[in-house]
C-alpha positions, -999 to +999 in steps of 0.1 A: -784-400+499-754-398+475-759-407+438-736-437+442-759-453+468-791-450+448-805-479+429-805-475+392-843-477+388-849-450+415-822-428+399-839-433+365-872-422+379-856-392+396-839-381+363-871-385+343-890-364+368-863-338+369-860-335+332-898-332+328-900-305+354-871-287+338-887-287+304-920-275+320-901-246+338-885-236+305-919-237+287-908-264+263-927-295+253-902-321+240-910-355+226-913-381+255-888-403+237-863-375+238-869-370+275-864-407+282-832-408+261-817-378+278-828-393+312-807-424+305-777-402+295-782-382+327-783-413+349-750-425+334-734-391+338-745-388+374-733-423+383-699-419+366-690-382+371-710-370+401-714-400+425-707-379+456-735-354+450-770-360+463-803-358+444-810-326+463-777-312+449-787-321+414-822-307+418-809-274+430-783-273+402-811-276+377-833-251+395-806-225+395-796-234+360-831-229+346-833-195+361-800-186+345-793-176+309-793-210+292-827-220+278-821-254+261-817-287+279-789-308+266-759-326+280-736-296+278-761-274+295-769-297+324-732-305+328-725-268+332-753-264+358-741-293+378-704-283+377-713-247+388-733-261+417-706-286+426-680-258+427-703-238+449-705-267+473-668-273+474-660-236+480-684-236+510-671-268+526-646-251+549-668-221+558-688-215+589-725-220+586-733-183+587-707-176+559-721-202+535-738-192+503-775-189+508-782-212+478-769-241+499-794-236+528-809-270+519-776-286+530-777-269+564-776-289+596-799-265+613-829-283+628-814-318+623-799-322+658-765-328+643-749-299+661-762-312+694-748-346+688-715-332+677-713-311+708-721-341+730-694-362+715-668-334+720-678-332+757-673-369+761-638-368+747 
């Protein structure tokens, strides 16, 4: 589900959980008020600047970002993580499934039945 289609309360919960997990993965223990405040900022940023991405896209952006070279969570850091992941998605849009970056395997249609449906539609036409 795209960010623009998610209710504000559910998106807030998602962002809070994501930030908590991110801090845990980085071995940091921030003040809960700071996590809540950054969560509100993240919700607003996602709604305004990244409405076409999904929660899976955002989770994967944070996952890859944490495993990179930046070790502090702030707006500039997570913005960079999301932008890098968004660029990766855009660069892979026109590629065949076997050519796509392996980091985007979670976006694959494999096992969803979508290819079968698409082939059936083409046969009908």
